[in-house]
C-alpha positions in Angstrom: 193.5 187.7 56.2 190.6 187.3 54.5 187.1 187.6 56.7 184.9 184.6 56.1 181.4 184.9 54.4 178.4 185.0 56.1 176.5 182.4 55.5 173.5 183.6 56.0 174.1 186.1 53.5 173.9 183.8 50.7 170.4 182.3 51.6 171.8 178.6 52.7 169.5 176.7 55.7 171.1 173.7 57.7 171.2 170.3 56.1 168.0 168.4 58.0 167.9 164.9 57.9 164.9 163.5 55.5 161.8 162.2 57.4 161.9 158.7 58.7 160.9 155.9 56.2 157.3 155.0 57.1 155.9 151.2 57.0 152.8 152.4 55.4 152.2 152.1 52.3 153.4 148.7 51.9 155.8 147.4 49.2 154.2 144.8 46.8 156.0 142.1 48.0 154.3 142.5 51.7 150.7 142.7 49.9 151.7 139.4 48.0 152.6 137.9 51.2 149.9 139.2 53.2 147.3 137.8 50.6 148.6 134.3 50.9 148.8 134.6 54.4 144.9 135.3 54.6 144.5 132.5 52.0 146.1 129.8 54.5 143.8 131.1 57.2 140.9 130.9 55.7 141.6 127.2 54.1 142.7 126.6 57.6 139.2 127.7 59.2 137.5 125.7 56.2 139.4 122.7 56.6 139.0 122.6 60.6 135.2 123.3 59.9 134.7 120.7 57.6 136.8 118.2 59.8 134.7 118.4 62.9 131.1 118.3 61.1 130.7 114.8 61.6 131.6 115.3 65.0 129.8 118.0 65.9 126.4 116.6 63.9 126.9 113.0 66.1 126.7 115.1 69.5 124.2 117.4 68.6 122.2 114.0 67.8 123.2 112.1 70.7 122.6 115.1 72.7 118.7 115.1 71.5 118.6 111.4 72.0 119.3 112.1 75.8 116.8 115.1 75.6 114.0 112.7 74.6 114.4 110.4 76.7 114.3 113.0 79.5 110.5 113.4 78.1 109.6 109.8 77.4 111.6 108.2 80.2 111.0 104.8 77.7 114.3 102.8 78.5 114.2 100.2 75.8 113.8 103.3 73.0 116.5 105.1 74.1 119.1 101.7 74.0 117.5 101.4 70.5 118.0 104.8 69.7 121.6 105.1 71.1 122.3 102.0 69.2 121.0 103.3 65.9 122.7 106.3 66.5 126.6 104.3 66.8 125.7 102.7 63.5 125.0 105.6 61.3 127.7 107.9 62.9 130.1 104.8 62.1 128.7 103.8 58.7 128.6 107.7 57.8 132.4 107.9 59.1 133.6 104.6 58.0 131.0 103.7 55.0 128.3 100.7 54.5 130.9 98.3 53.4 133.3 98.3 56.7 130.6 98.7 59.4 127.3 97.6 58.3 128.0 93.5 58.3 129.7 93.8 62.1 128.0 92.1 64.3 128.5 91.4 68.2 132.1 91.0 69.3 133.4 92.3 65.8 131.2 95.2 66.4 132.0 95.6 70.0 135.7 95.9 68.8 135.0 98.1 66.5 133.3 100.8 69.0 135.9 100.2 71.7 138.9 100.7 68.9 140.6 104.0 69.8 138.8 104.6 73.3 140.8 103.5 76.7 139.3 101.4 79.2 137.4 99.6 76.4 133.8 101.2 77.3 131.8 99.2 74.9 132.6 95.8 76.4 131.7 96.7 80.1 128.3 98.2 81.8 126.6 100.3 80.6 128.3 100.6 77.3 127.7 97.0 76.7 123.8 98.0 76.9 124.0 99.5 73.8 125.6 96.4 72.1 122.3 94.4 72.3 120.0 95.3 74.8 117.8 97.1 72.8 117.5 93.6 70.9 116.4 92.1 74.3 113.5 91.4 76.1 113.9 92.4 79.6 116.3 95.6 79.3 117.3 96.8 83.0 115.7 100.0 83.9 117.9 102.8 83.5 118.4 105.7 86.3 119.7 109.2 85.0 122.9 108.4 86.6 123.2 105.6 83.9 122.3 107.5 81.4 124.6 110.1 81.9 127.2 107.1 82.1 126.2 105.9 78.5 126.1 109.7 76.8 129.6 110.4 78.2 130.6 107.0 76.6 129.1 108.0 73.6 130.5 111.6 73.8 134.3 109.8 74.0 133.3 107.8 71.0 131.7 110.5 69.0 135.2 112.9 69.1 137.5 110.0 68.0 135.3 109.7 64.9 137.0 110.8 61.3 135.3 110.6 58.3 136.5 108.1 55.5 138.0 111.4 54.1 140.2 112.4 56.5 140.9 109.0 57.2 142.6 108.7 53.7 144.3 112.0 54.0 145.5 110.9 57.3 147.0 108.0 55.7 144.5 105.5 57.3 142.6 102.9 55.9 138.4 104.0 55.6 
């Protein structure tokens, strides 16, 4: 019988498993995917920022008018400013040809469109339709002004620019 050779004398070592493959550095396909993801996220943020710009500007402008009333307490002036604010924001959103000629019930229906409860057809919202142009405007208390502000804020949240309306498939 032949003796088995001593492996240690041959200078051989045990077989070792290679180290696990790490996730870094990423392969080229992952870099491309990561780049596309960043582009999509940046585009979404830019789109969202542009799409809400008119609403943010309108809300800020509304707040300035309400703060002004708290200083001057001129009810006629506040109603005129809010009426003008509604008209300006509407023109900015939908264009002069679609909005500028609306008066009376057409204007009221335009403002009520998309809002539950038709707030511009009843008090205090109806004050914004024609009270600024009448003599003998009822005096406004802080609660009424707060209600007017809430109505205008609700309306401002529904405002979409003409570009957005076209992009969503609606009419401007």
